[in-house]
TITI-364962 format. One record per residue (C-alpha): residue in three letters; residue number from 0; x, y, z. Coordinates in steps of 0.05 Angstrom, whole numbers, plus 5000, padded with zeros to 4 digits. Layout:
TITI-364962
{site "ALA"; NUM; {X; Y; Z}},
...
This chain:
TITI-364962
{site "MET"; 0; {4879; 7835; 0752}},
{site "ASN"; 1; {4886; 7808; 0684}},
{site "PHE"; 2; {4911; 7736; 0682}},
{site "GLN"; 3; {4900; 7726; 0611}},
{site "SER"; 4; {4974; 7736; 0593}},
{site "TRP"; 5; {5001; 7684; 0642}},
{site "PRO"; 6; {5023; 7621; 0626}},
{site "GLN"; 7; {4969; 7561; 0625}},
{site "ARG"; 8; {4982; 7537; 0698}},
{site "VAL"; 9; {5015; 7581; 0750}},
{site "LEU"; 10; {5009; 7574; 0827}},
{site "VAL"; 11; {5015; 7638; 0865}},
{site "VAL"; 12; {5042; 7633; 0934}},
{site "ASP"; 13; {5041; 7685; 0992}},
{site "VAL"; 14; {5076; 7678; 1058}},
{site "GLU"; 15; {5067; 7719; 1118}},
{site "GLY"; 16; {5122; 7720; 1171}},
{site "ASN"; 17; {5125; 7740; 1250}},
{site "GLY"; 18; {5169; 7802; 1239}},
{site "THR"; 19; {5234; 7770; 1270}},
{site "ASN"; 20; {5304; 7759; 1240}},
{site "PRO"; 21; {5303; 7707; 1210}},
{site "PRO"; 22; {5224; 7704; 1208}},
{site "ASP"; 23; {5184; 7647; 1224}},
{site "LEU"; 24; {5126; 7633; 1178}},
{site "VAL"; 25; {5057; 7649; 1204}},
{site "GLU"; 26; {5010; 7643; 1142}},
{site "ILE"; 27; {5019; 7605; 1076}},
{site "ALA"; 28; {4967; 7617; 1023}},
{site "ALA"; 29; {4964; 7587; 0950}},
{site "LEU"; 30; {4919; 7607; 0892}},
{site "PRO"; 31; {4926; 7562; 0827}},
{site "VAL"; 32; {4915; 7601; 0760}},
{site "ARG"; 33; {4891; 7557; 0706}},
{site "GLY"; 34; {4877; 7583; 0634}},
{site "GLY"; 35; {4888; 7650; 0652}},
{site "GLN"; 36; {4834; 7643; 0707}},
{site "PRO"; 37; {4842; 7641; 0785}},
{site "ASP"; 38; {4817; 7574; 0812}},
{site "THR"; 39; {4792; 7596; 0880}},
{site "SER"; 40; {4756; 7525; 0887}},
{site "THR"; 41; {4826; 7494; 0897}},
{site "ALA"; 42; {4862; 7557; 0936}},
{site "GLY"; 43; {4881; 7550; 1005}},
{site "ALA"; 44; {4907; 7590; 1063}},
{site "TRP"; 45; {4944; 7556; 1129}},
{site "LEU"; 46; {4964; 7589; 1196}},
{site "ILE"; 47; {5020; 7567; 1229}},
{site "ARG"; 48; {5040; 7581; 1302}},
{site "PRO"; 49; {5114; 7608; 1304}},
{site "GLN"; 50; {5161; 7588; 1357}},
{site "ARG"; 51; {5173; 7660; 1367}},
{site "PRO"; 52; {5118; 7713; 1382}},
{site "VAL"; 53; {5093; 7758; 1327}},
{site "THR"; 54; {5119; 7827; 1332}},
{site "ALA"; 55; {5070; 7886; 1335}},
{site "ARG"; 56; {5099; 7915; 1276}},
{site "ALA"; 57; {5087; 7851; 1233}},
{site "ALA"; 58; {5016; 7846; 1268}},
{site "GLY"; 59; {5002; 7913; 1239}},
{site "ILE"; 60; {5015; 7899; 1172}},
{site "HIS"; 61; {4985; 7828; 1159}},
{site "GLY"; 62; {4935; 7825; 1220}},
{site "LEU"; 63; {4956; 7760; 1245}},
{site "THR"; 64; {4968; 7765; 1324}},
{site "ASN"; 65; {4993; 7716; 1377}},
{site "ALA"; 66; {4923; 7703; 1405}},
{site "LEU"; 67; {4900; 7693; 1334}},
{site "LEU"; 68; {4952; 7635; 1320}},
{site "GLY"; 69; {4941; 7606; 1391}},
């Protein structure tokens, strides 16, 4: 991906849900982009155990299962 045309500092955030409505978060990931380059040294991802179980469909999409989330 070409980040050269992006603003000097951007934080790209991705979230995954458990497939319920409304969804509970099961993962948050963040990737800073500085000067057009991804900064993987400060990127992070966090798993969250939801109150309601992850649906089979959601687990099939993102691979995060109830067993993995503990």
